[in-house]
SESEPA-132270 format. One record per residue (C-alpha): x, y, z; residue number from 1. Coordinates in Angstrom, 2 decimals. Layout:
// SESEPA-132270
(pt (X; Y; Z); NUM);
...
END
This chain:
// SESEPA-132270
(pt (0.00; 0.00; 0.00); 1);
(pt (0.95; 3.62; -0.41); 2);
(pt (-0.07; 5.55; 2.72); 3);
(pt (0.87; 9.23; 2.33); 4);
(pt (4.63; 9.14; 1.76); 5);
(pt (5.07; 5.59; 3.10); 6);
(pt (5.37; 2.33; 1.15); 7);
(pt (3.77; -0.28; 3.43); 8);
(pt (3.89; -4.06; 3.05); 9);
(pt (1.73; -6.44; 5.12); 10);
(pt (3.15; -9.94; 5.60); 11);
(pt (0.50; -12.65; 5.78); 12);
(pt (2.37; -15.97; 5.73); 13);
(pt (4.68; -17.56; 8.31); 14);
(pt (7.45; -17.93; 5.70); 15);
(pt (7.44; -14.22; 4.89); 16);
(pt (7.39; -13.32; 8.59); 17);
(pt (10.41; -15.53; 9.24); 18);
(pt (12.26; -14.21; 6.20); 19);
(pt (11.74; -10.68; 7.49); 20);
(pt (12.18; -10.96; 11.25); 21);
(pt (14.76; -13.77; 11.33); 22);
(pt (16.69; -13.92; 8.05); 23);
(pt (16.72; -10.15; 7.47); 24);
(pt (16.69; -8.99; 11.09); 25);
(pt (19.98; -7.11; 10.64); 26);
(pt (18.43; -5.06; 7.82); 27);
(pt (15.38; -3.92; 9.78); 28);
(pt (14.77; -1.42; 12.55); 29);
(pt (11.72; -0.67; 14.65); 30);
(pt (9.12; 1.71; 13.26); 31);
(pt (10.26; 5.13; 14.50); 32);
(pt (6.92; 6.56; 15.60); 33);
(pt (5.98; 3.61; 17.76); 34);
(pt (9.43; 3.58; 19.35); 35);
(pt (9.24; 7.32; 20.07); 36);
(pt (5.86; 7.04; 21.78); 37);
(pt (6.97; 4.17; 24.03); 38);
(pt (10.34; 5.81; 24.78); 39);
(pt (8.53; 8.94; 25.98); 40);
(pt (6.53; 6.79; 28.38); 41);
(pt (9.05; 4.17; 29.53); 42);
(pt (12.49; 5.54; 28.74); 43);
(pt (15.44; 4.02; 26.87); 44);
(pt (14.83; 0.38; 27.66); 45);
(pt (15.38; -2.80; 25.65); 46);
(pt (11.83; -2.25; 24.33); 47);
(pt (12.72; 1.03; 22.61); 48);
(pt (16.44; 1.14; 21.87); 49);
(pt (18.09; -0.06; 18.67); 50);
(pt (21.50; -0.72; 17.15); 51);
(pt (24.52; -0.99; 19.45); 52);
(pt (22.59; 0.28; 22.49); 53);
(pt (19.92; -2.39; 22.09); 54);
(pt (22.52; -5.13; 21.53); 55);
(pt (24.40; -4.10; 24.67); 56);
(pt (21.23; -3.96; 26.80); 57);
(pt (19.88; -7.23; 25.42); 58);
(pt (23.22; -8.98; 26.01); 59);
(pt (23.37; -7.72; 29.59); 60);
(pt (19.73; -8.43; 30.42); 61);
(pt (19.55; -11.94; 28.93); 62);
(pt (20.98; -13.72; 32.04); 63);
(pt (18.36; -12.08; 34.28); 64);
(pt (15.58; -13.60; 32.16); 65);
(pt (17.14; -16.99; 31.44); 66);
(pt (14.89; -19.98; 32.32); 67);
(pt (17.00; -21.04; 35.31); 68);
(pt (17.04; -17.51; 36.75); 69);
(pt (13.32; -17.05; 36.11); 70);
(pt (12.54; -20.31; 37.92); 71);
(pt (13.96; -18.71; 41.06); 72);
(pt (11.13; -16.16; 41.02); 73);
(pt (8.44; -18.87; 41.27); 74);
(pt (8.12; -18.68; 45.05); 75);
(pt (7.52; -14.93; 44.87); 76);
(pt (4.86; -15.49; 42.21); 77);
(pt (3.08; -18.18; 44.26); 78);
(pt (3.13; -16.08; 47.44); 79);
(pt (1.62; -13.12; 45.60); 80);
(pt (-1.10; -15.16; 43.90); 81);
(pt (-2.08; -17.02; 47.10); 82);
(pt (-2.74; -13.78; 48.89); 83);
(pt (-5.18; -12.62; 46.21); 84);
(pt (-6.85; -15.92; 45.30); 85);
(pt (-7.63; -16.95; 48.87); 86);
(pt (-9.86; -13.87; 49.25); 87);
(pt (-11.35; -13.77; 45.72); 88);
(pt (-14.60; -15.27; 47.09); 89);
(pt (-15.57; -13.77; 50.47); 90);
(pt (-15.17; -16.06; 53.46); 91);
(pt (-18.30; -18.09; 54.13); 92);
(pt (-19.61; -17.86; 50.56); 93);
(pt (-19.67; -20.81; 48.18); 94);
(pt (-19.47; -18.61; 45.09); 95);
(pt (-19.26; -15.01; 43.95); 96);
(pt (-19.50; -13.03; 40.74); 97);
(pt (-15.95; -11.72; 40.30); 98);
(pt (-14.68; -9.08; 37.87); 99);
(pt (-11.76; -11.05; 36.45); 100);
(pt (-10.05; -7.91; 35.09); 101);
(pt (-9.52; -6.63; 38.64); 102);
(pt (-8.58; -10.07; 39.97); 103);
(pt (-5.88; -10.73; 37.39); 104);
(pt (-4.65; -7.13; 37.53); 105);
(pt (-4.18; -7.34; 41.27); 106);
(pt (-2.45; -10.72; 41.04); 107);
(pt (-0.18; -9.70; 38.16); 108);
(pt (0.73; -6.37; 39.76); 109);
(pt (1.57; -8.08; 43.05); 110);
(pt (3.58; -10.74; 41.19); 111);
(pt (5.66; -8.26; 39.21); 112);
(pt (6.26; -6.00; 42.23); 113);
(pt (7.37; -8.92; 44.39); 114);
(pt (9.52; -10.28; 41.57); 115);
(pt (11.07; -6.89; 40.85); 116);
(pt (11.37; -5.51; 44.37); 117);
(pt (10.37; -8.25; 46.88); 118);
(pt (7.43; -6.09; 48.01); 119);
(pt (3.76; -6.46; 47.19); 120);
(pt (1.05; -3.83; 47.23); 121);
(pt (-2.39; -3.16; 48.65); 122);
(pt (-5.65; -3.68; 46.79); 123);
(pt (-6.17; 0.10; 46.57); 124);
(pt (-2.68; 0.67; 45.17); 125);
(pt (-3.26; -2.10; 42.64); 126);
(pt (-6.40; -0.37; 41.39); 127);
(pt (-4.51; 2.92; 41.01); 128);
(pt (-1.63; 1.26; 39.16); 129);
(pt (-3.99; -0.70; 36.89); 130);
(pt (-5.88; 2.49; 36.02); 131);
(pt (-2.62; 4.33; 35.31); 132);
(pt (-1.39; 1.52; 33.06); 133);
(pt (-4.67; 1.48; 31.13); 134);
(pt (-4.51; 5.25; 30.69); 135);
(pt (-1.00; 5.06; 29.28); 136);
(pt (-2.00; 2.23; 26.94); 137);
(pt (-4.91; 4.28; 25.59); 138);
(pt (-2.64; 7.32; 25.27); 139);
(pt (0.06; 5.40; 23.39); 140);
(pt (-2.48; 3.95; 20.99); 141);
(pt (-3.89; 7.37; 20.12); 142);
(pt (-0.52; 9.15; 19.88); 143);
(pt (1.08; 6.47; 17.72); 144);
(pt (-0.87; 7.44; 14.62); 145);
(pt (-0.14; 11.16; 14.80); 146);
(pt (3.11; 12.48; 13.29); 147);
(pt (4.17; 14.20; 16.53); 148);
(pt (3.33; 14.20; 20.22); 149);
(pt (2.23; 17.58; 21.51); 150);
(pt (3.86; 18.61; 24.83); 151);
(pt (2.21; 17.07; 27.87); 152);
(pt (1.97; 20.41; 29.69); 153);
(pt (-0.59; 21.73; 27.19); 154);
(pt (-4.21; 21.95; 28.46); 155);
(pt (-5.49; 19.41; 25.94); 156);
(pt (-7.93; 16.49; 26.42); 157);
(pt (-6.19; 13.52; 28.02); 158);
(pt (-2.98; 15.33; 28.93); 159);
(pt (-3.80; 15.69; 32.64); 160);
(pt (-4.70; 11.99; 32.89); 161);
(pt (-1.46; 11.05; 31.12); 162);
(pt (0.62; 13.21; 33.47); 163);
(pt (-1.05; 11.69; 36.53); 164);
(pt (-0.62; 8.13; 35.20); 165);
(pt (3.08; 8.69; 34.52); 166);
(pt (3.55; 10.16; 38.00); 167);
(pt (1.85; 7.14; 39.56); 168);
(pt (4.09; 4.60; 37.81); 169);
(pt (7.32; 6.59; 38.07); 170);
(pt (6.81; 7.22; 41.78); 171);
(pt (6.06; 3.53; 42.36); 172);
(pt (9.16; 2.30; 40.53); 173);
(pt (11.39; 5.17; 41.66); 174);
(pt (10.53; 4.61; 45.32); 175);
(pt (11.67; 0.98; 45.23); 176);
(pt (14.83; 1.70; 43.23); 177);
(pt (15.81; 4.55; 45.59); 178);
(pt (15.22; 2.35; 48.63); 179);
(pt (17.53; -0.32; 47.25); 180);
(pt (20.21; 2.20; 46.28); 181);
(pt (20.08; 3.70; 49.79); 182);
(pt (21.03; 0.39; 51.41); 183);
(pt (24.61; 0.49; 52.63); 184);
(pt (24.84; -3.29; 52.73); 185);
(pt (23.39; -5.53; 49.98); 186);
(pt (20.40; -7.45; 51.35); 187);
(pt (20.52; -10.29; 48.82); 188);
(pt (16.79; -10.07; 48.12); 189);
(pt (17.10; -12.41; 45.15); 190);
(pt (14.65; -10.35; 43.10); 191);
(pt (14.89; -8.94; 39.59); 192);
(pt (16.24; -5.60; 40.79); 193);
(pt (19.11; -7.44; 42.47); 194);
(pt (19.81; -9.15; 39.15); 195);
(pt (19.73; -5.84; 37.25); 196);
(pt (22.10; -4.16; 39.70); 197);
(pt (24.51; -7.11; 39.49); 198);
(pt (24.68; -7.17; 35.70); 199);
(pt (27.99; -6.35; 34.04); 200);
(pt (28.76; -5.87; 30.37); 201);
(pt (30.99; -8.74; 29.26); 202);
(pt (32.89; -6.43; 26.91); 203);
(pt (33.53; -3.51; 29.29); 204);
(pt (32.75; -4.81; 32.79); 205);
(pt (30.47; -1.80; 33.37); 206);
(pt (27.05; -2.10; 35.04); 207);
(pt (23.80; -0.57; 33.84); 208);
(pt (23.75; 3.10; 34.80); 209);
(pt (21.07; 4.47; 37.15); 210);
(pt (18.82; 5.69; 34.32); 211);
(pt (19.02; 2.32; 32.56); 212);
(pt (18.12; 0.45; 35.75); 213);
(pt (15.10; 2.70; 36.25); 214);
(pt (13.99; 2.39; 32.61); 215);
(pt (14.36; -1.41; 32.61); 216);
(pt (12.30; -1.60; 35.83); 217);
(pt (9.62; 0.61; 34.24); 218);
(pt (9.30; -1.51; 31.13); 219);
(pt (9.59; -4.79; 33.08); 220);
(pt (6.73; -3.66; 35.28); 221);
(pt (4.54; -2.55; 32.37); 222);
(pt (5.21; -5.58; 30.17); 223);
(pt (5.31; -8.09; 33.01); 224);
(pt (1.99; -6.94; 34.41); 225);
(pt (-0.28; -5.95; 31.54); 226);
(pt (0.42; -8.63; 28.94); 227);
(pt (0.19; -11.50; 31.46); 228);
(pt (-2.99; -10.14; 33.05); 229);
(pt (-4.57; -9.69; 29.61); 230);
(pt (-3.65; -13.21; 28.45); 231);
(pt (-5.06; -14.72; 31.65); 232);
(pt (-8.24; -12.68; 31.28); 233);
(pt (-8.98; -14.15; 27.84); 234);
(pt (-7.96; -17.62; 29.05); 235);
(pt (-10.40; -17.48; 31.98); 236);
(pt (-13.27; -16.53; 29.69); 237);
(pt (-12.44; -19.39; 27.32); 238);
(pt (-12.24; -21.84; 30.21); 239);
(pt (-15.69; -20.78; 31.39); 240);
(pt (-17.06; -21.07; 27.84); 241);
(pt (-15.60; -24.59; 27.50); 242);
(pt (-16.35; -26.40; 30.79); 243);
(pt (-15.25; -29.78; 29.43); 244);
(pt (-11.77; -28.41; 28.68); 245);
(pt (-11.71; -26.81; 32.14); 246);
(pt (-12.58; -30.11; 33.84); 247);
(pt (-9.85; -31.84; 31.84); 248);
(pt (-7.28; -29.29; 32.98); 249);
(pt (-8.48; -29.36; 36.60); 250);
(pt (-8.11; -33.15; 36.66); 251);
(pt (-4.55; -32.78; 35.40); 252);
(pt (-3.74; -30.07; 37.97); 253);
(pt (-5.24; -32.15; 40.81); 254);
(pt (-3.34; -35.29; 39.84); 255);
(pt (0.00; -33.55; 39.43); 256);
(pt (-0.09; -31.15; 42.37); 257);
(pt (-2.11; -33.19; 44.93); 258);
(pt (-3.23; -29.94; 46.58); 259);
(pt (0.22; -28.40; 47.03); 260);
(pt (1.31; -25.08; 45.46); 261);
(pt (2.78; -25.41; 41.95); 262);
(pt (6.44; -24.84; 41.18); 263);
(pt (8.60; -24.46; 38.07); 264);
(pt (9.43; -28.18; 37.99); 265);
(pt (5.72; -28.98; 37.56); 266);
(pt (5.33; -27.25; 34.20); 267);
(pt (6.38; -30.24; 32.03); 268);
(pt (3.75; -32.36; 33.80); 269);
(pt (0.94; -29.89; 32.98); 270);
(pt (0.69; -30.14; 29.16); 271);
(pt (-3.10; -29.61; 29.04); 272);
(pt (-2.89; -26.44; 31.10); 273);
(pt (-0.03; -25.15; 28.94); 274);
(pt (-1.99; -26.01; 25.79); 275);
(pt (-5.04; -24.02; 26.94); 276);
(pt (-2.87; -20.98; 27.67); 277);
(pt (-1.17; -21.20; 24.27); 278);
(pt (-4.50; -21.62; 22.50); 279);
(pt (-5.91; -18.60; 24.34); 280);
(pt (-2.91; -16.54; 23.17); 281);
(pt (-3.45; -17.82; 19.64); 282);
(pt (-7.06; -16.67; 19.56); 283);
(pt (-6.47; -13.48; 21.55); 284);
(pt (-2.79; -12.49; 21.39); 285);
(pt (-2.11; -9.76; 23.98); 286);
(pt (-0.03; -7.91; 21.36); 287);
(pt (-2.34; -8.44; 18.41); 288);
(pt (-1.30; -5.99; 15.73); 289);
(pt (1.60; -3.66; 16.46); 290);
(pt (4.71; -5.31; 14.96); 291);
(pt (6.11; -2.80; 12.46); 292);
(pt (9.63; -2.58; 11.03); 293);
(pt (11.43; -0.29; 8.61); 294);
(pt (13.90; -1.64; 6.07); 295);
(pt (17.43; -0.23; 6.30); 296);
(pt (18.23; -1.44; 2.78); 297);
(pt (16.40; -3.16; -0.06); 298);
(pt (15.63; -6.81; 0.71); 299);
(pt (13.84; -9.69; -0.98); 300);
(pt (10.92; -11.48; 0.69); 301);
(pt (9.47; -14.39; -1.26); 302);
(pt (8.88; -13.10; -4.78); 303);
(pt (8.89; -9.44; -3.80); 304);
(pt (11.68; -6.87; -3.85); 305);
(pt (11.15; -4.57; -0.87); 306);
(pt (12.79; -1.14; -1.20); 307);
(pt (14.87; 0.64; 1.41); 308);
(pt (12.85; 2.58; 4.03); 309);
(pt (9.66; 0.61; 3.40); 310);
(pt (7.46; -0.27; 6.38); 311);
(pt (6.71; -3.95; 7.08); 312);
(pt (3.66; -4.80; 9.19); 313);
(pt (3.03; -8.14; 10.92); 314);
(pt (-0.36; -8.78; 12.53); 315);
(pt (-0.44; -11.75; 14.94); 316);
(pt (-4.26; -11.67; 15.05); 317);
(pt (-4.40; -12.42; 11.31); 318);
(pt (-1.54; -14.93; 11.21); 319);
(pt (-2.88; -16.91; 14.16); 320);
(pt (-6.41; -17.19; 12.73); 321);
(pt (-5.33; -18.30; 9.25); 322);
(pt (-6.89; -21.59; 8.08); 323);
(pt (-3.73; -22.35; 6.10); 324);
(pt (-1.89; -22.82; 9.40); 325);
(pt (-4.69; -23.74; 11.82); 326);
(pt (-7.63; -26.05; 11.12); 327);
(pt (-10.88; -24.52; 12.43); 328);
(pt (-9.00; -21.29; 13.09); 329);
(pt (-11.75; -19.58; 15.11); 330);
(pt (-12.42; -22.60; 17.36); 331);
(pt (-10.87; -23.14; 20.80); 332);
(pt (-8.85; -26.35; 20.28); 333);
(pt (-6.08; -26.75; 22.88); 334);
(pt (-5.31; -30.17; 21.37); 335);
(pt (-3.36; -28.44; 18.60); 336);
(pt (-0.66; -27.55; 21.17); 337);
(pt (-0.47; -30.98; 22.81); 338);
(pt (2.58; -33.24; 22.39); 339);
(pt (2.14; -35.39; 19.30); 340);
(pt (-0.14; -32.90; 17.50); 341);
(pt (0.77; -31.92; 13.92); 342);
(pt (3.54; -29.32; 13.99); 343);
(pt (2.51; -25.68; 13.75); 344);
(pt (4.40; -23.80; 11.00); 345);
(pt (7.21; -21.72; 12.44); 346);
(pt (6.17; -18.09; 12.36); 347);
(pt (2.43; -18.85; 12.52); 348);
(pt (2.16; -18.57; 16.34); 349);
(pt (4.04; -15.50; 17.56); 350);
(pt (2.48; -14.08; 20.75); 351);
(pt (6.01; -13.24; 21.98); 352);
(pt (7.35; -12.16; 18.59); 353);
(pt (10.06; -13.95; 16.67); 354);
(pt (13.72; -13.45; 15.78); 355);
(pt (16.37; -11.49; 17.73); 356);
(pt (13.72; -9.15; 19.14); 357);
(pt (11.60; -11.99; 20.59); 358);
(pt (10.21; -10.94; 23.98); 359);
(pt (13.00; -11.24; 26.52); 360);
(pt (10.43; -12.03; 29.21); 361);
(pt (8.69; -14.94; 27.48); 362);
(pt (9.93; -17.57; 29.98); 363);
(pt (8.90; -15.29; 32.85); 364);
(pt (5.43; -14.81; 31.33); 365);
(pt (4.80; -18.50; 30.68); 366);
(pt (5.92; -19.45; 34.19); 367);
(pt (3.78; -16.72; 35.76); 368);
(pt (0.66; -17.55; 33.73); 369);
(pt (0.96; -21.29; 34.32); 370);
(pt (1.46; -20.96; 38.07); 371);
(pt (-1.41; -18.47; 38.47); 372);
(pt (-3.79; -20.46; 36.26); 373);
(pt (-3.04; -23.70; 38.15); 374);
(pt (-3.64; -22.03; 41.51); 375);
(pt (-6.92; -20.54; 40.32); 376);
(pt (-8.18; -23.91; 39.08); 377);
(pt (-7.13; -25.62; 42.31); 378);
(pt (-9.49; -23.36; 44.22); 379);
(pt (-12.40; -22.54; 41.91); 380);
(pt (-14.60; -23.61; 39.03); 381);
(pt (-15.07; -20.85; 36.45); 382);
(pt (-18.69; -20.48; 35.38); 383);
(pt (-20.04; -18.16; 32.70); 384);
(pt (-23.11; -16.26; 34.00); 385);
(pt (-26.27; -16.92; 31.95); 386);
(pt (-26.56; -13.25; 30.99); 387);
(pt (-22.89; -12.78; 30.09); 388);
(pt (-22.57; -10.68; 26.92); 389);
(pt (-20.29; -11.76; 24.07); 390);
(pt (-16.68; -10.65; 24.46); 391);
(pt (-15.79; -7.96; 21.93); 392);
(pt (-12.02; -7.49; 21.52); 393);
(pt (-10.74; -3.92; 21.43); 394);
(pt (-7.19; -3.11; 20.37); 395);
(pt (-5.30; -0.71; 22.58); 396);
(pt (-1.62; -1.50; 23.08); 397);
(pt (-2.90; -4.86; 24.30); 398);
(pt (-6.02; -6.62; 23.07); 399);
(pt (-8.69; -6.39; 25.76); 400);
(pt (-12.39; -7.32; 26.09); 401);
(pt (-14.44; -4.15; 25.58); 402);
(pt (-16.71; -4.70; 28.61); 403);
(pt (-14.34; -6.75; 30.73); 404);
(pt (-14.96; -10.29; 31.97); 405);
(pt (-17.08; -11.22; 34.99); 406);
(pt (-17.29; -14.90; 36.00); 407);
(pt (-18.86; -16.89; 38.79); 408);
(pt (-16.09; -18.40; 40.91); 409);
(pt (-17.37; -21.49; 42.72); 410);
(pt (-15.32; -22.94; 45.54); 411);
(pt (-14.18; -26.51; 44.93); 412);
END
């Protein structure tokens, strides 16, 4: 397409996506406008940098998000989720209608705060942080498609809400970072902030500077909370809509865990639970349509010659609902992700991206979602209320249900 002065190419097959994001990764850069909007909100993190700066940050951060390191955060995740889940249905009640948006937001916020800083938060603080995150997501989505961002101090619609939301998140993160920096003796908290402060560049031996630590904490909080909470929200709705699949998964969870809290070593023994999470992210990818790249030189993709400075767009929503890759593409079929199922074409399922820029927190996210989902199913049955309206997806930065999700949680 020609859009104003831009030449735009949409990639609609897994092969083309892999050719672009894997084979030609060195000849692509992030779309400038999207990067600028997110950098204004979350600083110069691995989410927004490019070139040598991105390579240095990615190289330094990789050990903090390696599977073995991430497994060490499991206890913090379980402690945070237990606190929220045990009170989801008021004491003495057999069931309650629960707004799942608020439930998962509170759990995910507590998980990421404990994992980052070894400190949780109150229910009221969680609501404030969730509202601030949603405001910034809406702001980013609207600003991304304007050529410039007008200064935040101007008395324009939405600017006051944006300023307040940024203050809320920056004060939250800044408070914890300052507390840690003020300690004269390292406490050995074993959290993600400890890992970030201990990182050293293999080439120079230098640590992340103070601004980089703050920016990485900001983006880790935003990405680690919102995408996981959104994925779990869609998953819970699908579980309630498919009670047979839910019973199958609950049987698996009961047999494997025998009533005890889950841990990282249990994940291989929970293939049905993992399959339902992956299928939920196939149908409703948290990042559904915002993968854009600019070519740094002319490249060839399939039968097409793509010129320098063209924009490439990849839309996970479209790729993951394509009948060429997925039989019954609009149906909830966790079986397609079970061991022994026909292989899914590489590049057809990309909820975490693909190539060198694949989400650095994917192992963290899968561990968090699996632990939280298992703990929820240990305690409750998820029941769709008879008058529940259809879920209408709305694209902000993440893909969210327009009217939220409310489910009956019945104690088991």
